[in-house]
Each structure stands twice: as structure tokens, then as C-alpha cells.
Phi, psi and omega in degrees: 000136182280136178293142175284129179266152181291138173279128177223130178277143189218134180277168185292319181294324183290314183291334171288322177305312180290327176298310182301326186278345178087011184246007184291324179297327169303319183288327179295340176281333189265323185224177174254108176283145185232120176247131174298155176309323179297317175298313180299325180289325172292319177298329187260006167307120180309342179276348187279135166299140183082357186306315181303316187291320178297318177294328177285328175293321169303314177298330177264013181059038174296329175208176183252148172236124185226167183258146168291131177254341179242040193296330182281348190286334186236137170266114182230114189286048179234170177236157166061221192295330177295315179299311180300318175306314182293317179303319175298321185295307182302336177273356174090023189266356180199149179283329175204180180238144171251114182208167181225009174279124187298318183288326174294317177304309178309305181301320174300312188295325176299320189254015180052043174258132180287130178207166171215157187275154178305323185295341180276341190297321175305315179297314172302319182289321174305310177303322181272008177060032176263347174222145173289159179305327181300336173285339180266317184288317185258131178298134179261132179249149181241138178273006184282000000 
């Protein structure tokens, strides 16, 4: 029986950073990433690096794309994807957030919402032995 993976909410800039670092697929294997629909729209904008790859991954169900259902219930002084990430967390759609927006991180700290910066993801994947040490010791470059 396949184990249930933890649902983790992620913003667009963090997903792109992990994509460019070449480790987002390792993250897909560790957790079930959940993107708000607005974040998915940002990731698949034809001008963005990796847009076609995110479309292909979505078609293969590597991650979930969800809509916010209780948008009017909470007053959150943020915009776009970060606001929707927090709304989805408050709806119980993810265990924690991966983000890199300073305002969103401040909001999370003030409201006891668990989050981590995308820059910590490689270290966590290394600790779980999901990426080799060489990914951390040697810089990975992306041609995108």
C-alpha cells in the first residue's frame, strides 16, 4: 500500500527556484505539493522558464492544483499566490507552506502558521537522503 504523502502548499517563486536547482522532482517524491490555481497560472505562463515542464508534471499528477473555497471568510493583507497559500492552509488543505515572500513569512510568524523558506528544502531533502550530498556541495546549473 502506498503511503499518504504530506500535503505542502508552495508559492510560484519557490517552485521555480527548486525547479532551476534541479531538485523539485525529489520534493515531489517526498511530499504532495499543492498549488493554488493562481500560482499554477504563474508557473505555466508561457514566458516563464519551465512552463511546459510544469504543465507536463500536472498532466502526470505530480502535484495538485486547487481553488480557494473560503476566500471571503478571512481578512489577509497579502495579494495573489501568497494570500491564497495562507487561505488554503486555514482551510486545512496543507500541513505547512514553502514560500520566500517576506510579508507572507511575517504574517505566518505572527499567526503561528508553519512555513519554511525554499532555501531550506535542499538541506531537508539531503537529511531524508532524497538527494545526494553532491547537490549541496556542488552548485547545480540549469540551462533554462
